C-alpha positions in Angstrom: 0.0 0.0 0.0 1.2 3.5 -0.8 -0.3 6.6 0.8 0.3 10.3 0.2 -1.2 13.7 -0.1 -1.5 16.2 -3.0 -1.8 19.9 -2.3 -3.5 21.8 -5.1 -3.8 25.4 -6.2 -6.7 26.0 -8.6 -8.4 28.8 -10.5 -10.2 31.3 -8.3 -13.7 29.9 -7.4 -12.9 26.4 -8.6 -12.3 24.7 -5.3 -15.6 22.9 -4.9 -15.5 21.8 -8.5 -12.0 20.3 -8.0 -13.1 18.5 -4.8 -16.1 17.0 -6.6 -13.9 15.9 -9.5 -11.3 14.4 -7.1 -14.0 12.4 -5.4 -14.7 10.6 -8.7 -11.2 9.2 -8.7 -11.2 5.8 -6.9 -7.7 6.2 -5.5 -8.7 9.4 -3.7 -9.8 8.6 -0.1 -10.5 12.1 1.0 -10.5 15.6 -0.5 -11.0 19.0 1.3 -11.1 22.7 0.5 -8.6 24.5 2.6 -7.6 28.1 3.4 -3.9 29.1 3.2 -1.2 28.5 0.7 -3.1 25.7 -1.0 -6.8 25.5 -2.0 -7.4 21.8 -1.9 -5.8 18.8 -0.2 -6.4 15.2 -1.3 -5.4 11.9 0.3 -4.4 9.2 -2.1 -4.2 5.5 -1.2 -3.0 3.0 -3.9 -1.6 -0.5 -4.0 1.8 0.5 -5.4 4.1 3.5 -5.9 3.5 3.2 -9.7 -0.3 3.5 -9.3 0.3 6.5 -7.0 2.5 8.2 -9.6 -0.1 7.5 -12.4 -2.9 8.9 -10.3 -1.1 12.1 -9.6 0.3 12.7 -13.1 -2.5 11.3 -15.3 -5.6 12.0 -13.2 -5.1 14.8 -10.8 -2.7 17.1 -12.7 -4.8 16.9 -15.8 -8.0 18.1 -14.2 -9.4 21.3 -15.7 -8.8 24.4 -13.5 -5.8 22.9 -11.5 -3.0 25.4 -11.6 -0.3 23.6 -9.6 0.3 20.7 -7.3 2.7 19.6 -4.5 2.9 15.9 -3.8 3.8 14.6 -0.3 4.5 10.8 -0.1 4.0 9.2 3.3 7.1 7.2 4.3 5.6 4.8 6.9 2.0 4.0 6.4 
């Protein structure tokens, strides 16, 4: 199992849209709108590091209205 978090910046006013889109991705266990340096945080749980990487690069980063991301991998889960 591989776990991590993705912090997202999105277009102004797109936070709720992004959270709803993230919840459609099976590997996303939780997604929240936040206040501060990032607009949204998502928790990802996958079976492998490769699946984790694919989820971030092919599913999350390609969402419409996502401006930037920061990925945090959990070391001991």
